[in-house]
N, C-alpha and C positions, 0 to 999 in steps of 0.2 A: 327285443333289444339285442344287438350283437355284442358279444364279449370281445374285448380287444385282444388281438393276437399278440402274445408276448414274444420278446426276443431273448434268445439264449445263445451265446456264442462262446467258443473255446478259443482262446488266444495263446499263441506260443510267444510269451514275452521275452524280448531280448534283454541282456544285461544293460543297465543304464537307464531303463525306463522305470519311472516311479508310479506306483499304484495309488494315484490320488485323482480325485475329480476337481481339485483346486487348480484350474488351468491358469489362473492369474499369477500364482506364486511359483509353481514348478514348471519350467519350460519343457522338460523331458517327461511330461505326464502321459499316462496311458490313454486318456481321452483324446488328446490332440494327436497322439501317434496313430491310433486306430482310425480316427476321423469318421466314426459311424454316423449315418444320416439321422438317427434319432438319439435322444438322451438315454444313455446306458451307464451303468456303474459297475465296478469290479466287486465280485463276491470275495471278500477277504483281501489279503495282501500277499505280495511276493517281493521281498526286499530288492532294492536297486541293484545289488551285486549278484542277484540270482536270476536264473532264466527258467522258462518252462510254462506249464499250463496254469492259466488263470481263467476263471469263468466271468463273463460279464452279462448283465441282464437289465431289463427295465421292470422286472418283477420283484418288488420290495418284499413280498411275503416269503419268498424262497430263501432270502439271504440269511436270516437268523437260524432257520432250520438247518442250513448247511454248516454254518459257522459255530453253532453252540457246541462246545466241547463235550457236554453231557450227552449229546446225541451220538457220540462215538463214530462219526463219519471219517473214513480213511482218506489220507492224503499220502501219496507215495513219492519219494525223492531218490535220486541217484547223486551221491556225494563223493567227491574226490578230495583226499586230504594229503598233507605234506609228508607223512611218514607211513611206514608199513602198519597195516591194521592188525592188531593182535586179537587173540580170542578174549583176553581181558577187556579190551576196548569194546568189542561186540557185546559182551555180557553186561558191562557197566552201562553202556548206552541203552540197552534194552530194558533195564530194570528201574530206570529213573535217575535223573541227575538233579542235584539241588542247584537252583539258580537264585543265589542270594540277592542279586540286584533286582529281581522280580518278586522275591519273597515267596517262591514256589518251587516245588519239586516236580519234574516232568513225569507224566504218566508212563507206565510201562508201554513199550512199543516193540514192533518187530524190526530187528536189524539183521541183515545178512551180508556177509563179506562177498563181494563180487570178484575182486582181484586184490593184488597187494595194496593198492592205494584207494580202491573204490568200494563203497558199500551202498546197499539199498536200505532205506528206512521208511517205515510206514507209521505215521502218527495219527492220533485221533484228537489231538489238541493243536492249537496254533498260537503259541506264545511268541512274542516279538523276538525275531532272529533266533528262534529256539534251537535249531540244529547247529548253527554257528556257536551259540553259547554252550551247548552240550559238549561239542568237540573241544572248545577252548578250555572247559573245565578239566578235560582229560589230557590237556597239553597237545592237542592236535590243531592244526590250522586248516580251515576249509579252503581248498584251491578252486573248486567249482561246485555249484549246487544247482540241480535241475529238478523241478517238479514234473513228474511224468503222468500222474493220475490223481483225480479227485473223485472219490467214490467209484462209480462205474464208468467214469469218463476218462478216456486216455488221450494223450497228446497225439494228434495225427496230422499235424500240418507243420510246414517249415517255420523256422524261427522268424519272428516278425510278421507272421500272417495269422489269420483267424478263419474259423469255419463255424457254420451254424451247427448246433447239436442235431443229431439225427432224431427221427421220431422214436426209434427204438431206445436211444439214450434217454430221451425225455420221459418215455413211458417207465423205464426202469428207475430213473431218478425220482419221479413222482411217487412211484410205488414204495421206494425206500424211505422217502420223506413223509409219507402219510401219517406216521405215528410220532414224528419228531416234534419236539416242543420248540416254539418260537421264542420263548422267553426263559430267563434263568429261574430255576426253581426257588 
C-alpha cells in the first residue's frame, strides 16, 4: 500500500488576507487566494494586518506539534513601531508582558533592536495578536509586522506567492518535531 505524499507549502501572506478555511464567510481568505489544487489548511494564523510566512499542509498530524506552545518552536518576526525603540522597551518585551484581556503573561522571548523604529522578536508561543498587544501595553503602535521564519523554515518567496518546502527543510522539520507532543499535557 502506498503512503499518500503530503503537501507542505510556505506562503508569503500579503496584508488583507485572512487565515481561515471558511471560504463562505470571509471573501479574502487564504484558501481562495492560494487556490491550491487539493484541500490544504494553514498551520496557525497570521492576522489580517500582518504579512509574511505561513505554512499550509494537508497533514493534520503535524499541525499541533508545530503550534503547541509547550513544544517551544520558534517563530521570528520583524516589527516596525511608531516611535523610537528604547532599551527599556527591548528589556520589557523580552521578559514577558501581562495581557489582561487574554488572562496571560507572555513567555520570555528574544528581542533585538534592528534600527530606530524596527526590532526582531522570536516567540515560542502564539497568542492572539500577541506582538501587537505586547507593544500596545508599552504604548507603542505597530506600523508593520512580518513573520520571517517558523522553526527552520525561512520566507524565500515574493509577497503573495508560495513554494513547496524543500526536502532538506522537511527533513530538519521532521527531526525537530519527532519528540514534540501533539496534545496539551
